[in-house]
MIPA-713054 format. One record per residue: residue number from 1; residue in one letter; x, y, z negated of N, C-alpha, C in turn. Coordinates in pm, 1 decimal, decimal comma. Layout:
MIPA-713054
> NUM|A|X|Y|Z|X|Y|Z|X|Y|Z .
...
This chain:
MIPA-713054
> 1|X|1612,3|-1282,0|2360,9|1493,5|-1168,8|2236,6|1507,3|-1046,4|2299,2 .
> 2|X|1588,6|-990,3|2373,0|1594,2|-860,2|2431,4|1487,7|-864,9|2567,7 .
> 3|X|1501,4|-978,4|2619,3|1419,5|-990,0|2759,6|1274,9|-1004,4|2734,1 .
> 4|X|1247,1|-1081,6|2561,7|1130,2|-1098,7|2555,3|1076,3|-928,7|2546,1 .
> 5|X|1150,8|-828,2|2417,5|1069,6|-742,4|2425,4|1090,9|-665,6|2500,5 .
> 6|X|1129,5|-662,8|2635,5|1111,1|-588,4|2751,2|1010,4|-625,2|2792,5 .
> 7|X|956,4|-746,8|2801,1|828,0|-788,2|2864,5|750,9|-725,0|2827,6 .
> 8|X|723,1|-737,4|2653,9|632,1|-661,3|2595,0|598,5|-529,0|2627,6 .
> 9|X|690,5|-460,7|2664,3|699,1|-308,7|2657,0|689,6|-248,6|2811,4 .
> 10|X|684,6|-334,2|2919,5|704,4|-331,4|3049,3|550,6|-299,8|3105,4 .
> 11|X|474,9|-297,6|3069,8|338,2|-290,1|3101,0|265,6|-376,7|3144,9 .
> 12|X|121,3|-400,4|3158,3|52,1|-506,7|3206,7|-19,9|-488,2|3321,2 .
> 13|X|-28,1|-571,8|3368,6|-161,0|-596,4|3512,4|-262,3|-628,0|3491,6 .
> 14|X|-307,6|-601,5|3583,1|-510,1|-674,7|3555,9|-489,4|-802,1|3474,5 .
> 15|X|-532,8|-828,1|3355,4|-567,3|-956,6|3302,5|-675,3|-1017,8|3283,7 .
> 16|X|-698,2|-1123,3|3224,0|-808,7|-1175,1|3207,4|-938,5|-1102,1|3138,4 .
> 17|X|-928,5|-977,8|3020,0|-983,4|-939,8|3006,7|-1039,8|-792,7|3099,4 .
> 18|X|-1005,9|-794,8|3208,2|-1074,1|-714,5|3315,4|-962,7|-598,8|3306,6 .
> 19|X|-872,5|-572,6|3227,0|-797,5|-455,8|3211,5|-712,4|-393,7|3343,3 .
> 20|X|-676,3|-240,0|3369,7|-658,3|-210,3|3459,7|-477,0|-216,9|3496,5 .
> 21|X|-420,1|-174,4|3564,9|-276,7|-140,5|3573,9|-197,9|-9,3|3587,8 .
> 22|X|-304,7|59,6|3583,5|-290,2|226,7|3567,6|-262,9|222,0|3753,4 .
> 23|X|-244,8|363,8|3742,9|-240,7|438,9|3923,7|-108,2|348,8|3970,7 .
> 24|X|-124,5|351,7|4099,3|-34,3|315,9|4213,2|83,8|400,9|4206,3 .
> 25|X|229,9|315,8|4182,5|327,0|371,2|4144,8|384,7|462,8|4290,1 .
> 26|X|417,0|591,2|4218,0|459,4|718,4|4320,4|591,5|710,0|4414,0 .
> 27|X|580,5|731,7|4531,4|703,0|713,3|4594,7|722,8|856,3|4663,8 .
> 28|X|891,9|888,1|4692,7|891,6|1019,2|4754,8|993,1|1070,9|4715,4 .
> 29|X|1016,8|1194,9|4729,9|1163,6|1312,3|4673,2|1115,7|1319,4|4518,7 .
> 30|X|1199,6|1371,9|4487,4|1212,4|1431,5|4357,9|1170,4|1541,4|4375,4 .
> 31|X|1085,9|1633,4|4463,4|1025,3|1722,9|4435,2|905,8|1649,2|4447,6 .
> 32|X|892,6|1618,6|4518,6|725,9|1535,8|4538,3|686,3|1457,0|4411,0 .
> 33|X|792,6|1374,5|4372,6|727,5|1347,4|4213,0|711,4|1426,4|4140,0 .
> 34|X|827,8|1531,6|4139,4|780,6|1663,2|4031,6|633,7|1701,6|4020,7 .
> 35|X|581,8|1709,7|4154,0|464,6|1820,0|4194,6|362,9|1684,7|4120,4 .
> 36|X|350,9|1536,7|4169,4|252,4|1461,2|4085,6|272,1|1423,8|3984,3 .
> 37|X|379,7|1464,9|3872,7|378,8|1464,6|3734,5|348,5|1625,9|3682,0 .
> 38|X|313,1|1715,6|3761,5|274,9|1815,1|3718,8|419,5|1914,0|3664,4 .
> 39|X|525,6|1920,6|3708,4|629,6|1988,2|3686,6|718,2|2058,1|3767,3 .
> 40|X|765,3|2167,6|3735,3|865,5|2273,7|3797,9|1008,5|2208,5|3737,3 .
> 41|X|1061,9|2109,3|3835,8|1204,0|2085,5|3830,2|1319,1|2146,1|3822,1 .
> 42|X|1384,5|2149,7|3719,4|1505,6|2255,9|3708,1|1649,6|2166,9|3729,6 .
> 43|X|1655,3|2156,9|3888,4|1759,2|2086,1|3942,8|1865,9|2092,1|3845,7 .
> 44|X|1977,2|1944,9|3815,5|2102,3|1925,3|3727,2|2188,8|1848,3|3843,7 .
> 45|X|2126,0|1785,8|3934,5|2234,0|1680,6|4012,4|2182,4|1674,2|4125,6 .
> 46|X|2264,3|1710,7|4226,6|2223,7|1688,1|4359,9|2313,4|1641,7|4467,5 .
> 47|X|2285,8|1528,5|4449,5|2459,5|1419,5|4503,0|2396,8|1325,6|4636,1 .
> 48|X|2417,9|1263,0|4685,8|2401,4|1171,8|4808,1|2339,3|1025,4|4724,7 .
> 49|X|2406,7|1014,3|4622,5|2342,9|885,1|4563,3|2226,4|912,2|4460,3 .
> 50|X|2235,5|1034,2|4400,2|2128,6|1051,6|4278,2|2070,2|1207,5|4272,6 .
> 51|X|1979,3|1233,6|4266,0|1901,3|1385,2|4220,0|1821,2|1357,5|4109,9 .
> 52|X|1901,2|1487,9|4032,8|1829,2|1428,9|3873,3|1772,3|1620,7|3809,3 .
> 53|X|1660,2|1599,1|3796,1|1623,4|1732,3|3735,8|1565,9|1733,5|3581,3 .
> 54|X|1563,2|1820,6|3515,6|1499,5|1829,7|3402,6|1357,1|1908,1|3444,0 .
> 55|X|1257,0|1827,5|3339,5|1107,9|1842,6|3360,5|1059,7|1867,0|3204,1 .
> 56|X|950,9|1957,4|3192,2|923,9|1990,5|3085,0|745,3|1930,9|3077,9 .
> 57|X|717,8|1874,0|2942,2|586,9|1825,6|2931,1|552,4|1894,5|2777,3 .
> 58|X|478,4|2048,3|2776,1|464,3|2074,4|2692,7|622,8|2170,3|2627,3 .
> 59|X|619,5|2098,9|2489,5|719,8|2132,1|2425,9|859,5|2007,2|2453,1 .
> 60|X|817,5|1909,6|2501,1|893,4|1806,1|2524,3|976,7|1828,5|2632,9 .
> 61|X|1127,2|1765,4|2683,8|1181,8|1778,3|2807,3|1155,9|1595,7|2832,2 .
> 62|X|1206,2|1595,8|2994,6|1244,7|1472,2|3050,6|1349,0|1463,1|3141,5 .
> 63|X|1407,4|1350,8|3169,3|1460,6|1422,6|3275,6|1400,3|1290,4|3421,7 .
> 64|X|1370,6|1339,6|3537,9|1349,3|1273,3|3637,6|1462,1|1291,8|3751,4 .
> 65|X|1426,3|1134,9|3766,4|1579,6|1123,6|3888,9|1532,6|1021,7|3992,1 .
> 66|X|1584,8|1053,7|4096,2|1571,9|976,9|4237,5|1699,9|921,3|4247,9 .
> 67|X|1697,6|820,5|4356,0|1825,0|744,7|4393,8|1815,9|714,2|4552,0 .
> 68|X|1939,1|696,5|4596,7|1920,9|645,1|4751,1|1929,0|522,4|4752,1 .
> 69|X|1922,7|435,1|4673,9|1945,7|286,6|4698,2|1850,7|215,8|4551,6 .
> 70|X|1818,5|132,2|4556,5|1784,2|19,2|4472,4|1863,9|-28,6|4368,9 .
> 71|X|1968,5|-47,7|4398,7|2104,2|-108,2|4381,5|2119,2|16,2|4271,1 .
> 72|X|2163,2|94,5|4339,1|2206,4|233,4|4271,8|2122,8|259,2|4130,5 .
> 73|X|1990,4|294,3|4150,8|1882,9|288,2|4077,1|1936,6|181,8|3928,9 .
> 74|X|1918,4|85,0|3971,1|1916,2|-2,5|3877,5|2061,1|-27,0|3784,8 .
> 75|X|2178,0|-1,0|3841,9|2305,5|-2,3|3800,6|2258,0|149,1|3694,8 .
> 76|X|2231,9|236,0|3755,4|2213,9|364,2|3652,4|2140,3|357,9|3530,3 .
> 77|X|1986,9|294,8|3543,0|1945,8|227,4|3430,2|2013,4|132,8|3340,6 .
> 78|X|2061,3|-19,8|3390,3|2128,6|-99,6|3304,2|2240,7|-7,7|3211,7 .
> 79|X|2319,5|87,9|3283,6|2404,8|151,5|3199,9|2315,7|246,2|3132,3 .
> 80|X|2240,9|304,7|3165,1|2190,6|416,4|3052,9|2111,9|367,1|2959,6 .
> 81|X|2048,2|209,1|2943,6|1964,6|190,9|2871,9|2046,5|146,3|2722,8 .
> 82|X|2197,9|127,8|2788,8|2273,8|89,6|2641,5|2285,3|167,8|2544,2 .
> 83|X|2250,0|345,3|2605,9|2219,6|428,0|2483,1|2101,6|448,4|2424,5 .
> 84|X|2020,6|346,3|2451,1|1829,5|353,0|2386,9|1802,2|477,2|2521,4 .
> 85|X|1621,0|460,7|2437,5|1547,2|601,6|2521,4|1443,3|491,9|2591,5 .
> 86|X|1360,5|577,1|2673,8|1208,4|516,0|2686,2|1238,0|516,0|2847,8 .
> 87|X|1191,2|442,7|2936,2|1242,5|475,0|3096,3|1098,3|458,3|3166,5 .
> 88|X|1055,1|535,1|3235,3|944,5|497,4|3332,1|1007,2|484,7|3449,1 .
> 89|X|971,8|358,6|3512,4|1086,0|310,8|3651,1|978,6|268,7|3773,3 .
> 90|X|983,5|347,3|3873,5|939,9|337,4|3975,6|1035,1|304,8|4118,6 .
> 91|X|986,6|297,7|4216,1|1099,2|242,6|4330,7|1176,3|349,9|4371,6 .
> 92|X|1287,2|338,9|4338,3|1448,9|449,4|4356,2|1386,5|585,3|4271,9 .
> 93|X|1340,0|575,5|4183,3|1330,1|691,6|4074,5|1309,5|640,7|3900,3 .
> 94|X|1314,2|717,0|3811,8|1306,8|708,1|3688,5|1290,8|843,3|3593,7 .
> 95|X|1194,8|792,9|3512,8|1182,2|930,5|3405,4|1211,0|890,4|3322,9 .
> 96|X|1295,6|964,5|3222,4|1344,9|955,3|3089,1|1332,1|1012,9|2993,1 .
> 97|X|1240,2|976,3|2856,1|1234,5|1080,7|2762,7|1188,0|1011,3|2652,3 .
> 98|X|1118,1|1103,2|2582,6|1046,2|1035,7|2456,1|951,6|944,7|2478,2 .
> 99|X|927,6|803,2|2405,4|832,3|745,7|2407,3|666,3|815,8|2494,4 .
> 100|X|610,8|873,6|2423,5|493,9|945,9|2441,0|485,0|1014,6|2567,0 .
> 101|X|615,4|1076,7|2595,2|614,8|1133,2|2728,3|583,4|1058,9|2843,6 .
> 102|X|681,3|950,4|2889,1|725,0|860,0|2953,6|550,8|767,0|2960,7 .
> 103|X|533,6|760,0|2879,8|403,1|696,3|2858,8|285,2|781,9|2950,8 .
> 104|X|254,0|899,5|2916,7|173,0|984,1|2936,1|206,6|1025,7|3097,6 .
> 105|X|346,1|1003,4|3139,6|362,4|1016,4|3278,8|350,9|919,2|3383,3 .
> 106|X|325,9|823,6|3293,2|280,6|671,1|3349,5|182,2|681,2|3439,7 .
> 107|X|41,3|759,4|3363,6|-92,3|778,2|3430,2|-115,1|851,3|3535,1 .
> 108|X|12,0|952,4|3570,4|7,3|1058,9|3696,7|102,6|960,4|3814,5 .
> 109|X|218,6|883,8|3761,6|315,0|869,9|3828,6|288,0|685,6|3848,3 .
> 110|X|227,4|620,5|3769,1|206,8|500,2|3782,8|394,2|435,2|3728,3 .
> 111|X|437,7|307,7|3784,4|558,7|272,9|3769,2|552,1|161,8|3610,6 .
> 112|X|636,2|120,0|3560,7|680,5|36,1|3501,6|777,2|71,1|3340,4 .
> 113|X|713,0|89,3|3233,3|764,5|110,9|3084,6|867,5|23,9|3066,5 .
> 114|X|1002,1|73,1|3027,7|1107,3|11,4|2980,1|1123,0|53,3|2859,5 .
> 115|X|1235,5|14,0|2763,2|1290,3|53,5|2644,0|1443,1|13,4|2652,0 .
> 116|X|1516,0|117,3|2623,5|1673,6|116,2|2603,5|1711,1|18,3|2494,8 .
> 117|X|1826,0|-39,6|2489,3|1890,7|-131,9|2364,6|1911,5|-74,8|2274,5 .
> 118|X|1931,0|27,2|2212,7|1977,3|70,0|2073,9|1862,2|157,1|2011,6 .
> 119|X|1682,9|123,5|2060,8|1596,2|219,7|1957,6|1547,6|138,7|1878,3 .
> 120|X|1667,2|15,5|1884,6|1603,0|-82,8|1712,9|1683,2|-50,6|1598,5 .
> 121|X|1760,5|30,2|1600,5|1879,8|70,5|1496,4|1821,3|229,4|1449,6 .
> 122|X|1834,0|264,1|1293,8|1795,0|347,1|1243,1|1931,9|474,6|1289,1 .
> 123|X|1948,5|570,9|1352,2|2034,6|644,5|1364,1|2059,2|794,8|1275,4 .
> 124|X|2162,5|809,9|1232,2|2181,8|940,6|1161,2|2139,8|1065,3|1205,6 .
> 125|X|2084,9|1136,6|1209,2|2040,6|1262,4|1252,5|1917,9|1251,8|1360,6 .
> 126|X|1901,1|1095,1|1385,7|1835,0|1088,5|1534,5|1661,2|1123,7|1466,5 .
> 127|X|1620,7|1237,5|1568,9|1477,8|1260,8|1548,1|1402,3|1206,1|1670,8 .
> 128|X|1312,7|1117,4|1656,7|1248,6|1087,4|1793,1|1137,5|1030,7|1780,5 .
């Protein structure tokens, strides 16, 4: 069931209706991706395996992270998705934020939309 939901959220490639898959997925350093996303990154983690920054899109903020390895990225995403949220995933990078924010980033960065596992429940005090 979870996998079926993920497939629905993951974004579509060109299909029989002639739709397009969106832009080519961006690659590069955290700074390069931030420039493509049109944000000034506020660097929070600068480690060998992961670099993370906070970016703003209007009043909304999101996390932009780059990874040294594909495996490290997938392990991070798999763990983070247990907490819910919305993820725009590219090769060795991820943007995490509100659904509308990451969907909007897809127009600039490409990538695949994924959803965390806890967004199907109602959390007291959760606004989002």
